[in-house]
N, C-alpha and C positions, 0 to 999 in steps of 0.2 A: 624517305623511301625512294630510289631511284628508278626512274626506268631510261628502257633501251635508247641508247641515240635511235634518230628516225634524222633523213630529208629534210634538209632546211628552205628545199622550193615550196611555194603553197600547191598545197593538193587542188585537183582540179576535177568537178564533175563532166564527164565524157563533152567536150566541148563542141562544137558543132562546125560546118562553116566546111571550106576549101582544104583540104587537108595535101599534106605530099609528103609521100612513102616515106624512107631510107632503106639505103644498105645499114643492114644494122649496125652502125659503130659505137665503138669503148667510147665512152665519156668519162669526166671522175664530177663526180656530185661531195660538195657540203656538207655535212649530218653534224649534230647540236653536240657530238662528242668534241665538233675539229676536224673530224678525221674527215681526208679526203677520201671516199671510197670506187672503185668500179660498176660502171653498170652500162648498159645496153642503151642507144636511142635505135626509135623502132621507126620512131614520126614524128613529123611537126603539122599542127595547125593553128591559121592565121595571114595575119595581113599587116603593115603598117607598123602601129609600134606593141603591135597586143598577139604574143605568139605562145604559143601552146607547145607541149613535148612530151611526148609518145613514151616510158621508161621501162626499160627491165631491170628491175633490182636485181641486186646481188643473190637473194633469198627466190630472187624464182616470180616472183610477184611483177604485177604489170600494170601501170594506172597514168592519168595526164598530168602532168602541172605546169602550172602559166612561168614558160622558160624567165629567169634574169642570170644575164652572163659572172652577175657572183656570186653564183652555188653552185654553178655548173660547165667546165671547159672541158675542150680535147682530151682524150687520155696519150 
């Protein structure tokens, strides 16, 4: 049984702390099928070595993900 591809970036509960809204910018996120898909960055949260990114996905849903430069880059 095959499942639909999902983003590789780990999902996060709504993080707490300082946030920095972003102008909606496009990025490419890696999916489990090896494809890169366009998404929109809505904001950032964190400091130091731990960052989270608020993303709107191609299907219109939004969530917070733990940032990892290996799986997300500017479009």
